[in-house]
Gaussian input, Z-matrix of N, CA and C with variables (Angstrom, degrees):
# hf/3-21g

backbone

0 1
 N
 C     1     B1
 C     2     B2     1     A1
 N     3     B3     2     A2     1     D1
 C     4     B4     3     A3     2     D2
 C     5     B5     4     A4     3     D3
 N     6     B6     5     A5     4     D4
 C     7     B7     6     A6     5     D5
 C     8     B8     7     A7     6     D6
 N     9     B9     8     A8     7     D7
 C    10    B10     9     A9     8     D8
 C    11    B11    10    A10     9     D9
 N    12    B12    11    A11    10    D10
 C    13    B13    12    A12    11    D11
 C    14    B14    13    A13    12    D12
 N    15    B15    14    A14    13    D13
 C    16    B16    15    A15    14    D14
 C    17    B17    16    A16    15    D15
 N    18    B18    17    A17    16    D16
 C    19    B19    18    A18    17    D17
 C    20    B20    19    A19    18    D18
 N    21    B21    20    A20    19    D19
 C    22    B22    21    A21    20    D20
 C    23    B23    22    A22    21    D21
 N    24    B24    23    A23    22    D22
 C    25    B25    24    A24    23    D23
 C    26    B26    25    A25    24    D24
 N    27    B27    26    A26    25    D25
 C    28    B28    27    A27    26    D26
 C    29    B29    28    A28    27    D27
 N    30    B30    29    A29    28    D28
 C    31    B31    30    A30    29    D29
 C    32    B32    31    A31    30    D30
 N    33    B33    32    A32    31    D31
 C    34    B34    33    A33    32    D32
 C    35    B35    34    A34    33    D33
 N    36    B36    35    A35    34    D34
 C    37    B37    36    A36    35    D35
 C    38    B38    37    A37    36    D36
 N    39    B39    38    A38    37    D37
 C    40    B40    39    A39    38    D38
 C    41    B41    40    A40    39    D39
 N    42    B42    41    A41    40    D40
 C    43    B43    42    A42    41    D41
 C    44    B44    43    A43    42    D42
 N    45    B45    44    A44    43    D43
 C    46    B46    45    A45    44    D44
 C    47    B47    46    A46    45    D45
 N    48    B48    47    A47    46    D46
 C    49    B49    48    A48    47    D47
 C    50    B50    49    A49    48    D48
 N    51    B51    50    A50    49    D49
 C    52    B52    51    A51    50    D50
 C    53    B53    52    A52    51    D51
 N    54    B54    53    A53    52    D52
 C    55    B55    54    A54    53    D53
 C    56    B56    55    A55    54    D54
 N    57    B57    56    A56    55    D55
 C    58    B58    57    A57    56    D56
 C    59    B59    58    A58    57    D57
 N    60    B60    59    A59    58    D58
 C    61    B61    60    A60    59    D59
 C    62    B62    61    A61    60    D60
 N    63    B63    62    A62    61    D61
 C    64    B64    63    A63    62    D62
 C    65    B65    64    A64    63    D63
 N    66    B66    65    A65    64    D64
 C    67    B67    66    A66    65    D65
 C    68    B68    67    A67    66    D66
 N    69    B69    68    A68    67    D67
 C    70    B70    69    A69    68    D68
 C    71    B71    70    A70    69    D69
 N    72    B72    71    A71    70    D70
 C    73    B73    72    A72    71    D71
 C    74    B74    73    A73    72    D72
 N    75    B75    74    A74    73    D73
 C    76    B76    75    A75    74    D74
 C    77    B77    76    A76    75    D75
 N    78    B78    77    A77    76    D76
 C    79    B79    78    A78    77    D77
 C    80    B80    79    A79    78    D78
 N    81    B81    80    A80    79    D79
 C    82    B82    81    A81    80    D80
 C    83    B83    82    A82    81    D81
 N    84    B84    83    A83    82    D82
 C    85    B85    84    A84    83    D83
 C    86    B86    85    A85    84    D84
 N    87    B87    86    A86    85    D85
 C    88    B88    87    A87    86    D86
 C    89    B89    88    A88    87    D87
 N    90    B90    89    A89    88    D88
 C    91    B91    90    A90    89    D89
 C    92    B92    91    A91    90    D90
 N    93    B93    92    A92    91    D91
 C    94    B94    93    A93    92    D92
 C    95    B95    94    A94    93    D93
 N    96    B96    95    A95    94    D94
 C    97    B97    96    A96    95    D95
 C    98    B98    97    A97    96    D96
 N    99    B99    98    A98    97    D97
 C   100   B100    99    A99    98    D98
 C   101   B101   100   A100    99    D99
 N   102   B102   101   A101   100   D100
 C   103   B103   102   A102   101   D101
 C   104   B104   103   A103   102   D102
 N   105   B105   104   A104   103   D103
 C   106   B106   105   A105   104   D104
 C   107   B107   106   A106   105   D105
 N   108   B108   107   A107   106   D106
 C   109   B109   108   A108   107   D107
 C   110   B110   109   A109   108   D108
 N   111   B111   110   A110   109   D109
 C   112   B112   111   A111   110   D110
 C   113   B113   112   A112   111   D111
 N   114   B114   113   A113   112   D112
 C   115   B115   114   A114   113   D113
 C   116   B116   115   A115   114   D114
 N   117   B117   116   A116   115   D115
 C   118   B118   117   A117   116   D116
 C   119   B119   118   A118   117   D117
 N   120   B120   119   A119   118   D118
 C   121   B121   120   A120   119   D119
 C   122   B122   121   A121   120   D120
 N   123   B123   122   A122   121   D121
 C   124   B124   123   A123   122   D122
 C   125   B125   124   A124   123   D123
 N   126   B126   125   A125   124   D124
 C   127   B127   126   A126   125   D125
 C   128   B128   127   A127   126   D126
 N   129   B129   128   A128   127   D127
 C   130   B130   129   A129   128   D128
 C   131   B131   130   A130   129   D129
 N   132   B132   131   A131   130   D130
 C   133   B133   132   A132   131   D131
 C   134   B134   133   A133   132   D132
 N   135   B135   134   A134   133   D133
 C   136   B136   135   A135   134   D134
 C   137   B137   136   A136   135   D135
 N   138   B138   137   A137   136   D136
 C   139   B139   138   A138   137   D137
 C   140   B140   139   A139   138   D138
 N   141   B141   140   A140   139   D139
 C   142   B142   141   A141   140   D140
 C   143   B143   142   A142   141   D141
 N   144   B144   143   A143   142   D142
 C   145   B145   144   A144   143   D143
 C   146   B146   145   A145   144   D144
 N   147   B147   146   A146   145   D145
 C   148   B148   147   A147   146   D146
 C   149   B149   148   A148   147   D147
 N   150   B150   149   A149   148   D148
 C   151   B151   150   A150   149   D149
 C   152   B152   151   A151   150   D150
 N   153   B153   152   A152   151   D151
 C   154   B154   153   A153   152   D152
 C   155   B155   154   A154   153   D153
 N   156   B156   155   A155   154   D154
 C   157   B157   156   A156   155   D155
 C   158   B158   157   A157   156   D156
 N   159   B159   158   A158   157   D157
 C   160   B160   159   A159   158   D158
 C   161   B161   160   A160   159   D159
 N   162   B162   161   A161   160   D160
 C   163   B163   162   A162   161   D161
 C   164   B164   163   A163   162   D162
 N   165   B165   164   A164   163   D163
 C   166   B166   165   A165   164   D164
 C   167   B167   166   A166   165   D165
 N   168   B168   167   A167   166   D166
 C   169   B169   168   A168   167   D167
 C   170   B170   169   A169   168   D168
 N   171   B171   170   A170   169   D169
 C   172   B172   171   A171   170   D170
 C   173   B173   172   A172   171   D171
 N   174   B174   173   A173   172   D172
 C   175   B175   174   A174   173   D173
 C   176   B176   175   A175   174   D174
 N   177   B177   176   A176   175   D175
 C   178   B178   177   A177   176   D176
 C   179   B179   178   A178   177   D177
 N   180   B180   179   A179   178   D178
 C   181   B181   180   A180   179   D179
 C   182   B182   181   A181   180   D180
 N   183   B183   182   A182   181   D181
 C   184   B184   183   A183   182   D182
 C   185   B185   184   A184   183   D183
 N   186   B186   185   A185   184   D184
 C   187   B187   186   A186   185   D185
 C   188   B188   187   A187   186   D186
 N   189   B189   188   A188   187   D187
 C   190   B190   189   A189   188   D188
 C   191   B191   190   A190   189   D189
 N   192   B192   191   A191   190   D190
 C   193   B193   192   A192   191   D191
 C   194   B194   193   A193   192   D192
 N   195   B195   194   A194   193   D193
 C   196   B196   195   A195   194   D194
 C   197   B197   196   A196   195   D195
 N   198   B198   197   A197   196   D196
 C   199   B199   198   A198   197   D197
 C   200   B200   199   A199   198   D198
 N   201   B201   200   A200   199   D199
 C   202   B202   201   A201   200   D200
 C   203   B203   202   A202   201   D201
 N   204   B204   203   A203   202   D202
 C   205   B205   204   A204   203   D203
 C   206   B206   205   A205   204   D204
 N   207   B207   206   A206   205   D205
 C   208   B208   207   A207   206   D206
 C   209   B209   208   A208   207   D207
 N   210   B210   209   A209   208   D208
 C   211   B211   210   A210   209   D209
 C   212   B212   211   A211   210   D210
 N   213   B213   212   A212   211   D211
 C   214   B214   213   A213   212   D212
 C   215   B215   214   A214   213   D213
 N   216   B216   215   A215   214   D214
 C   217   B217   216   A216   215   D215
 C   218   B218   217   A217   216   D216
 N   219   B219   218   A218   217   D217
 C   220   B220   219   A219   218   D218
 C   221   B221   220   A220   219   D219
 N   222   B222   221   A221   220   D220
 C   223   B223   222   A222   221   D221
 C   224   B224   223   A223   222   D222
 N   225   B225   224   A224   223   D223
 C   226   B226   225   A225   224   D224
 C   227   B227   226   A226   225   D225
 N   228   B228   227   A227   226   D226
 C   229   B229   228   A228   227   D227
 C   230   B230   229   A229   228   D228
 N   231   B231   230   A230   229   D229
 C   232   B232   231   A231   230   D230
 C   233   B233   232   A232   231   D231
 N   234   B234   233   A233   232   D232
 C   235   B235   234   A234   233   D233
 C   236   B236   235   A235   234   D234
 N   237   B237   236   A236   235   D235
 C   238   B238   237   A237   236   D236
 C   239   B239   238   A238   237   D237
 N   240   B240   239   A239   238   D238
 C   241   B241   240   A240   239   D239
 C   242   B242   241   A241   240   D240
 N   243   B243   242   A242   241   D241
 C   244   B244   243   A243   242   D242
 C   245   B245   244   A244   243   D243
 N   246   B246   245   A245   244   D244
 C   247   B247   246   A246   245   D245
 C   248   B248   247   A247   246   D246
 N   249   B249   248   A248   247   D247
 C   250   B250   249   A249   248   D248
 C   251   B251   250   A250   249   D249
 N   252   B252   251   A251   250   D250
 C   253   B253   252   A252   251   D251
 C   254   B254   253   A253   252   D252
 N   255   B255   254   A254   253   D253
 C   256   B256   255   A255   254   D254
 C   257   B257   256   A256   255   D255
 N   258   B258   257   A257   256   D256
 C   259   B259   258   A258   257   D257
 C   260   B260   259   A259   258   D258
 N   261   B261   260   A260   259   D259
 C   262   B262   261   A261   260   D260
 C   263   B263   262   A262   261   D261
 N   264   B264   263   A263   262   D262
 C   265   B265   264   A264   263   D263
 C   266   B266   265   A265   264   D264
 N   267   B267   266   A266   265   D265
 C   268   B268   267   A267   266   D266
 C   269   B269   268   A268   267   D267
 N   270   B270   269   A269   268   D268
 C   271   B271   270   A270   269   D269
 C   272   B272   271   A271   270   D270
 N   273   B273   272   A272   271   D271
 C   274   B274   273   A273   272   D272
 C   275   B275   274   A274   273   D273
 N   276   B276   275   A275   274   D274
 C   277   B277   276   A276   275   D275
 C   278   B278   277   A277   276   D276
 N   279   B279   278   A278   277   D277
 C   280   B280   279   A279   278   D278
 C   281   B281   280   A280   279   D279
 N   282   B282   281   A281   280   D280
 C   283   B283   282   A282   281   D281
 C   284   B284   283   A283   282   D282
 N   285   B285   284   A284   283   D283
 C   286   B286   285   A285   284   D284
 C   287   B287   286   A286   285   D285
 N   288   B288   287   A287   286   D286
 C   289   B289   288   A288   287   D287
 C   290   B290   289   A289   288   D288
 N   291   B291   290   A290   289   D289
 C   292   B292   291   A291   290   D290
 C   293   B293   292   A292   291   D291
 N   294   B294   293   A293   292   D292
 C   295   B295   294   A294   293   D293
 C   296   B296   295   A295   294   D294
 N   297   B297   296   A296   295   D295
 C   298   B298   297   A297   296   D296
 C   299   B299   298   A298   297   D297
 N   300   B300   299   A299   298   D298
 C   301   B301   300   A300   299   D299
 C   302   B302   301   A301   300   D300
 N   303   B303   302   A302   301   D301
 C   304   B304   303   A303   302   D302
 C   305   B305   304   A304   303   D303

   B1=1.4398
   B2=1.5262
   B3=1.3022
   B4=1.4545
   B5=1.5238
   B6=1.3270
   B7=1.4632
   B8=1.5264
   B9=1.3147
   B10=1.4680
   B11=1.5279
   B12=1.3455
   B13=1.4658
   B14=1.5279
   B15=1.3139
   B16=1.4710
   B17=1.5257
   B18=1.3211
   B19=1.4676
   B20=1.5256
   B21=1.3135
   B22=1.4666
   B23=1.5322
   B24=1.3269
   B25=1.4624
   B26=1.5331
   B27=1.3228
   B28=1.4735
   B29=1.5319
   B30=1.3424
   B31=1.4738
   B32=1.5308
   B33=1.3269
   B34=1.4650
   B35=1.5271
   B36=1.3187
   B37=1.4726
   B38=1.5255
   B39=1.3181
   B40=1.4674
   B41=1.5277
   B42=1.3259
   B43=1.4658
   B44=1.5272
   B45=1.3233
   B46=1.4618
   B47=1.5247
   B48=1.3248
   B49=1.4584
   B50=1.5268
   B51=1.3288
   B52=1.4665
   B53=1.5199
   B54=1.3048
   B55=1.4675
   B56=1.5213
   B57=1.3199
   B58=1.4620
   B59=1.5101
   B60=1.3273
   B61=1.4652
   B62=1.5275
   B63=1.3343
   B64=1.4630
   B65=1.5318
   B66=1.3373
   B67=1.4681
   B68=1.5295
   B69=1.3258
   B70=1.4765
   B71=1.5271
   B72=1.3287
   B73=1.4712
   B74=1.5264
   B75=1.3318
   B76=1.4652
   B77=1.5265
   B78=1.3092
   B79=1.4707
   B80=1.5254
   B81=1.3358
   B82=1.4656
   B83=1.5254
   B84=1.3296
   B85=1.4705
   B86=1.5180
   B87=1.3281
   B88=1.4636
   B89=1.5195
   B90=1.3274
   B91=1.4632
   B92=1.5246
   B93=1.3087
   B94=1.4716
   B95=1.5254
   B96=1.2962
   B97=1.4557
   B98=1.5163
   B99=1.3022
   B100=1.4725
   B101=1.5263
   B102=1.3210
   B103=1.4721
   B104=1.5325
   B105=1.3238
   B106=1.4717
   B107=1.5222
   B108=1.3194
   B109=1.4680
   B110=1.5266
   B111=1.3265
   B112=1.4644
   B113=1.5313
   B114=1.3238
   B115=1.4647
   B116=1.5242
   B117=1.3187
   B118=1.4620
   B119=1.5286
   B120=1.3262
   B121=1.4585
   B122=1.5380
   B123=1.3391
   B124=1.4663
   B125=1.5276
   B126=1.3309
   B127=1.4666
   B128=1.5275
   B129=1.3042
   B130=1.4652
   B131=1.5269
   B132=1.3285
   B133=1.4632
   B134=1.5358
   B135=1.3423
   B136=1.4581
   B137=1.5263
   B138=1.3242
   B139=1.4679
   B140=1.5237
   B141=1.3271
   B142=1.4691
   B143=1.5265
   B144=1.3273
   B145=1.4663
   B146=1.5216
   B147=1.3315
   B148=1.4624
   B149=1.5293
   B150=1.3039
   B151=1.4623
   B152=1.5309
   B153=1.3279
   B154=1.4615
   B155=1.5255
   B156=1.3190
   B157=1.4599
   B158=1.5294
   B159=1.3189
   B160=1.4604
   B161=1.5285
   B162=1.3257
   B163=1.4661
   B164=1.5309
   B165=1.3219
   B166=1.4715
   B167=1.5295
   B168=1.3179
   B169=1.4633
   B170=1.5268
   B171=1.3094
   B172=1.4544
   B173=1.5183
   B174=1.3269
   B175=1.4643
   B176=1.5265
   B177=1.3035
   B178=1.4664
   B179=1.5182
   B180=1.3195
   B181=1.4622
   B182=1.5187
   B183=1.3065
   B184=1.4629
   B185=1.5205
   B186=1.3139
   B187=1.4565
   B188=1.5183
   B189=1.3187
   B190=1.4626
   B191=1.5209
   B192=1.3092
   B193=1.4657
   B194=1.5280
   B195=1.2944
   B196=1.4595
   B197=1.5276
   B198=1.3091
   B199=1.4645
   B200=1.5291
   B201=1.3017
   B202=1.4564
   B203=1.5220
   B204=1.2827
   B205=1.4625
   B206=1.5190
   B207=1.3193
   B208=1.4584
   B209=1.5202
   B210=1.3036
   B211=1.4593
   B212=1.5268
   B213=1.3277
   B214=1.4653
   B215=1.5284
   B216=1.3187
   B217=1.4613
   B218=1.5281
   B219=1.3191
   B220=1.4603
   B221=1.5245
   B222=1.3041
   B223=1.4646
   B224=1.5221
   B225=1.3325
   B226=1.4583
   B227=1.5276
   B228=1.3220
   B229=1.4604
   B230=1.5208
   B231=1.3300
   B232=1.4598
   B233=1.5187
   B234=1.3548
   B235=1.4696
   B236=1.5234
   B237=1.3014
   B238=1.4754
   B239=1.5296
   B240=1.3253
   B241=1.4579
   B242=1.5242
   B243=1.3249
   B244=1.4621
   B245=1.5282
   B246=1.3278
   B247=1.4618
   B248=1.5216
   B249=1.3132
   B250=1.4645
   B251=1.5127
   B252=1.3338
   B253=1.4537
   B254=1.5226
   B255=1.3314
   B256=1.4626
   B257=1.5324
   B258=1.3464
   B259=1.4758
   B260=1.5263
   B261=1.3311
   B262=1.4654
   B263=1.5293
   B264=1.3168
   B265=1.4659
   B266=1.5106
   B267=1.3319
   B268=1.4589
   B269=1.5228
   B270=1.3387
   B271=1.4668
   B272=1.5285
   B273=1.2891
   B274=1.4611
   B275=1.5308
   B276=1.3543
   B277=1.4710
   B278=1.5287
   B279=1.3389
   B280=1.4692
   B281=1.5353
   B282=1.3338
   B283=1.4718
   B284=1.5150
   B285=1.3477
   B286=1.4772
   B287=1.5117
   B288=1.3259
   B289=1.4658
   B290=1.5185
   B291=1.2979
   B292=1.4522
   B293=1.5101
   B294=1.3458
   B295=1.4611
   B296=1.5148
   B297=1.3031
   B298=1.4592
   B299=1.5234
   B300=1.3053
   B301=1.4578
   B302=1.5062
   B303=1.3342
   B304=1.4717
   B305=1.5068
   A1=107.39
   A2=116.68
   A3=122.49
   A4=110.61
   A5=115.24
   A6=120.67
   A7=111.04
   A8=117.00
   A9=119.70
   A10=110.52
   A11=117.34
   A12=119.95
   A13=110.69
   A14=116.59
   A15=120.67
   A16=109.45
   A17=117.24
   A18=120.83
   A19=111.18
   A20=117.89
   A21=121.49
   A22=111.23
   A23=117.19
   A24=121.21
   A25=112.97
   A26=117.98
   A27=121.57
   A28=112.97
   A29=120.72
   A30=118.82
   A31=113.03
   A32=117.09
   A33=119.65
   A34=110.69
   A35=116.85
   A36=119.87
   A37=109.05
   A38=117.04
   A39=120.63
   A40=110.80
   A41=117.47
   A42=120.95
   A43=110.52
   A44=116.65
   A45=120.44
   A46=110.17
   A47=116.22
   A48=120.65
   A49=111.25
   A50=117.46
   A51=121.42
   A52=111.55
   A53=117.05
   A54=120.92
   A55=111.70
   A56=116.15
   A57=120.19
   A58=115.27
   A59=118.05
   A60=120.98
   A61=107.92
   A62=118.00
   A63=118.94
   A64=111.07
   A65=117.24
   A66=120.85
   A67=113.02
   A68=117.85
   A69=119.56
   A70=111.19
   A71=117.11
   A72=119.80
   A73=110.35
   A74=117.27
   A75=119.94
   A76=108.92
   A77=116.09
   A78=120.25
   A79=110.96
   A80=116.31
   A81=120.27
   A82=110.86
   A83=117.45
   A84=121.40
   A85=111.30
   A86=116.22
   A87=119.73
   A88=112.86
   A89=117.59
   A90=118.98
   A91=114.44
   A92=119.01
   A93=119.44
   A94=110.37
   A95=115.84
   A96=121.72
   A97=114.09
   A98=116.76
   A99=120.00
   A100=110.60
   A101=117.21
   A102=119.50
   A103=110.25
   A104=115.22
   A105=119.69
   A106=111.57
   A107=117.17
   A108=120.54
   A109=109.29
   A110=117.41
   A111=119.52
   A112=110.70
   A113=115.97
   A114=121.72
   A115=107.04
   A116=116.24
   A117=121.08
   A118=112.30
   A119=116.92
   A120=120.94
   A121=108.27
   A122=117.01
   A123=119.88
   A124=113.59
   A125=117.36
   A126=119.61
   A127=110.84
   A128=117.66
   A129=120.94
   A130=110.47
   A131=116.41
   A132=121.10
   A133=109.84
   A134=116.73
   A135=120.66
   A136=111.28
   A137=117.12
   A138=120.62
   A139=110.50
   A140=116.18
   A141=120.31
   A142=110.42
   A143=117.39
   A144=120.32
   A145=111.56
   A146=116.06
   A147=119.19
   A148=111.41
   A149=116.85
   A150=120.57
   A151=111.52
   A152=116.36
   A153=120.02
   A154=112.85
   A155=117.86
   A156=120.90
   A157=113.30
   A158=117.32
   A159=121.47
   A160=109.72
   A161=117.24
   A162=118.75
   A163=111.12
   A164=116.58
   A165=118.78
   A166=109.84
   A167=116.73
   A168=118.89
   A169=110.60
   A170=115.28
   A171=119.89
   A172=109.18
   A173=117.16
   A174=118.11
   A175=110.04
   A176=115.40
   A177=119.95
   A178=108.87
   A179=116.69
   A180=118.19
   A181=110.85
   A182=115.39
   A183=120.30
   A184=109.49
   A185=115.42
   A186=119.21
   A187=108.78
   A188=116.55
   A189=117.68
   A190=109.47
   A191=117.15
   A192=118.84
   A193=110.17
   A194=114.65
   A195=119.44
   A196=108.74
   A197=117.38
   A198=118.24
   A199=110.48
   A200=115.46
   A201=121.08
   A202=107.65
   A203=114.80
   A204=119.11
   A205=108.44
   A206=115.72
   A207=120.68
   A208=109.64
   A209=114.67
   A210=119.82
   A211=109.28
   A212=117.12
   A213=119.52
   A214=111.38
   A215=115.42
   A216=120.51
   A217=108.88
   A218=115.23
   A219=123.22
   A220=107.39
   A221=116.54
   A222=120.94
   A223=107.24
   A224=115.77
   A225=121.31
   A226=109.27
   A227=116.13
   A228=121.42
   A229=111.72
   A230=117.13
   A231=120.23
   A232=113.85
   A233=117.61
   A234=119.26
   A235=113.91
   A236=118.53
   A237=124.92
   A238=113.56
   A239=118.15
   A240=121.77
   A241=108.81
   A242=116.26
   A243=120.16
   A244=109.33
   A245=116.10
   A246=121.49
   A247=108.05
   A248=116.97
   A249=120.90
   A250=109.27
   A251=114.30
   A252=120.08
   A253=107.88
   A254=117.51
   A255=118.45
   A256=111.67
   A257=116.86
   A258=121.28
   A259=110.23
   A260=117.21
   A261=119.12
   A262=109.93
   A263=116.70
   A264=121.04
   A265=110.21
   A266=115.31
   A267=120.83
   A268=109.90
   A269=116.38
   A270=121.33
   A271=109.51
   A272=116.87
   A273=122.48
   A274=111.80
   A275=117.05
   A276=119.88
   A277=111.10
   A278=115.79
   A279=119.05
   A280=111.39
   A281=116.39
   A282=118.85
   A283=110.40
   A284=116.33
   A285=119.76
   A286=111.47
   A287=117.32
   A288=121.09
   A289=111.78
   A290=118.13
   A291=122.02
   A292=112.78
   A293=116.53
   A294=120.44
   A295=108.72
   A296=116.60
   A297=121.95
   A298=108.97
   A299=115.89
   A300=120.55
   A301=109.96
   A302=116.59
   A303=121.19
   A304=111.40
   D1=134.30
   D2=-177.52
   D3=-78.99
   D4=157.82
   D5=-179.75
   D6=-60.40
   D7=-35.87
   D8=179.52
   D9=-64.76
   D10=-33.76
   D11=176.80
   D12=-66.76
   D13=-39.09
   D14=178.33
   D15=-61.96
   D16=-46.00
   D17=178.93
   D18=-64.38
   D19=-32.60
   D20=179.32
   D21=-72.60
   D22=-35.62
   D23=-176.54
   D24=-86.73
   D25=-21.44
   D26=-175.10
   D27=-56.35
   D28=-44.80
   D29=179.58
   D30=-61.19
   D31=-36.20
   D32=179.66
   D33=-68.71
   D34=-38.72
   D35=177.09
   D36=-66.64
   D37=-40.15
   D38=178.15
   D39=-60.14
   D40=-38.13
   D41=178.28
   D42=-60.37
   D43=-39.66
   D44=177.86
   D45=-64.50
   D46=-46.89
   D47=-177.30
   D48=-65.27
   D49=-35.77
   D50=178.08
   D51=-66.25
   D52=-22.29
   D53=178.39
   D54=-90.11
   D55=10.83
   D56=174.37
   D57=85.49
   D58=11.79
   D59=179.33
   D60=-81.86
   D61=126.92
   D62=178.90
   D63=-68.22
   D64=150.69
   D65=-179.06
   D66=-54.81
   D67=-35.87
   D68=179.91
   D69=-64.76
   D70=-33.91
   D71=178.86
   D72=-71.52
   D73=-36.45
   D74=176.40
   D75=-62.84
   D76=-46.57
   D77=179.82
   D78=-60.56
   D79=-43.93
   D80=-179.37
   D81=-63.93
   D82=-40.49
   D83=179.55
   D84=-64.11
   D85=-40.57
   D86=-177.48
   D87=-75.31
   D88=-26.61
   D89=-173.55
   D90=-107.36
   D91=-6.03
   D92=-179.41
   D93=-89.70
   D94=149.74
   D95=176.53
   D96=63.65
   D97=36.04
   D98=179.53
   D99=-68.45
   D100=147.74
   D101=178.55
   D102=-66.39
   D103=153.40
   D104=179.84
   D105=-76.95
   D106=-28.08
   D107=177.23
   D108=-74.43
   D109=152.13
   D110=178.12
   D111=-60.27
   D112=141.82
   D113=179.13
   D114=-87.19
   D115=121.76
   D116=-176.34
   D117=-71.29
   D118=-40.09
   D119=-178.49
   D120=-132.26
   D121=88.73
   D122=-175.94
   D123=-57.86
   D124=-38.84
   D125=-178.84
   D126=-64.38
   D127=-41.80
   D128=178.18
   D129=-66.44
   D130=-37.74
   D131=177.82
   D132=-61.66
   D133=-46.82
   D134=179.52
   D135=-66.29
   D136=-39.65
   D137=178.29
   D138=-60.82
   D139=-41.33
   D140=178.43
   D141=-63.03
   D142=-46.24
   D143=-179.78
   D144=-63.79
   D145=-41.44
   D146=179.70
   D147=-61.97
   D148=-36.91
   D149=-179.58
   D150=-79.07
   D151=-47.09
   D152=-173.78
   D153=-71.38
   D154=-31.07
   D155=-174.84
   D156=-104.28
   D157=11.35
   D158=-179.64
   D159=-58.04
   D160=122.47
   D161=-179.19
   D162=-70.67
   D163=157.53
   D164=178.95
   D165=-67.27
   D166=157.42
   D167=178.15
   D168=-65.24
   D169=151.05
   D170=176.73
   D171=-68.14
   D172=147.29
   D173=177.18
   D174=-65.55
   D175=152.97
   D176=178.47
   D177=-62.26
   D178=143.04
   D179=179.49
   D180=-61.91
   D181=143.02
   D182=-179.86
   D183=-68.19
   D184=141.22
   D185=177.84
   D186=-72.78
   D187=137.88
   D188=177.60
   D189=-64.75
   D190=147.60
   D191=-179.74
   D192=-63.78
   D193=149.05
   D194=178.46
   D195=-64.30
   D196=141.89
   D197=-179.75
   D198=-62.50
   D199=142.13
   D200=179.61
   D201=-75.01
   D202=125.20
   D203=-179.92
   D204=-88.46
   D205=115.70
   D206=-178.17
   D207=-90.33
   D208=149.94
   D209=176.30
   D210=-64.89
   D211=149.39
   D212=179.67
   D213=-71.67
   D214=159.96
   D215=176.14
   D216=-74.55
   D217=136.83
   D218=175.93
   D219=-123.27
   D220=159.15
   D221=174.67
   D222=-102.67
   D223=129.06
   D224=-178.41
   D225=-63.20
   D226=133.40
   D227=179.13
   D228=-75.53
   D229=-12.34
   D230=-179.20
   D231=-98.27
   D232=-34.70
   D233=-174.80
   D234=-134.89
   D235=2.97
   D236=-179.32
   D237=64.80
   D238=17.82
   D239=175.76
   D240=-79.93
   D241=144.62
   D242=176.91
   D243=-81.05
   D244=139.22
   D245=176.05
   D246=-150.76
   D247=161.02
   D248=179.71
   D249=-96.03
   D250=131.42
   D251=179.01
   D252=-163.73
   D253=149.10
   D254=176.98
   D255=-70.90
   D256=-21.33
   D257=-178.07
   D258=-129.88
   D259=149.70
   D260=174.95
   D261=-63.77
   D262=158.05
   D263=179.92
   D264=164.04
   D265=-141.33
   D266=-178.11
   D267=-113.45
   D268=150.99
   D269=178.38
   D270=-70.40
   D271=171.36
   D272=-177.85
   D273=-60.61
   D274=-42.53
   D275=-178.69
   D276=-63.89
   D277=-42.66
   D278=179.69
   D279=-67.44
   D280=-38.14
   D281=177.58
   D282=-64.66
   D283=-41.40
   D284=-179.96
   D285=-67.79
   D286=-34.65
   D287=-178.70
   D288=-83.62
   D289=-10.15
   D290=179.70
   D291=74.31
   D292=26.27
   D293=179.37
   D294=-69.56
   D295=132.69
   D296=-179.71
   D297=-79.89
   D298=152.99
   D299=177.71
   D300=-64.84
   D301=143.12
   D302=-178.03
   D303=-76.78

């Protein structure tokens, strides 16, 4: 294969590698199932395979979920226990027991 053929085929091979295909898989794709008759133009044959068998691009990576925003810690007005709530007040136990705010 001539140097000009290598330069002509390099961008197509790069396209495969950019899509996450390992070099061994590119080699296997290009060299498996070769015709039994002699190939008249190997570079054109490889160029055709590189174009025709190019795998689809990988899907974009999923965005990580947004962090869950937790309510801030508050101090219970009835028992001084810490609890999470968007507003100050009484903890669940004090609300259930009907404890009045201090």
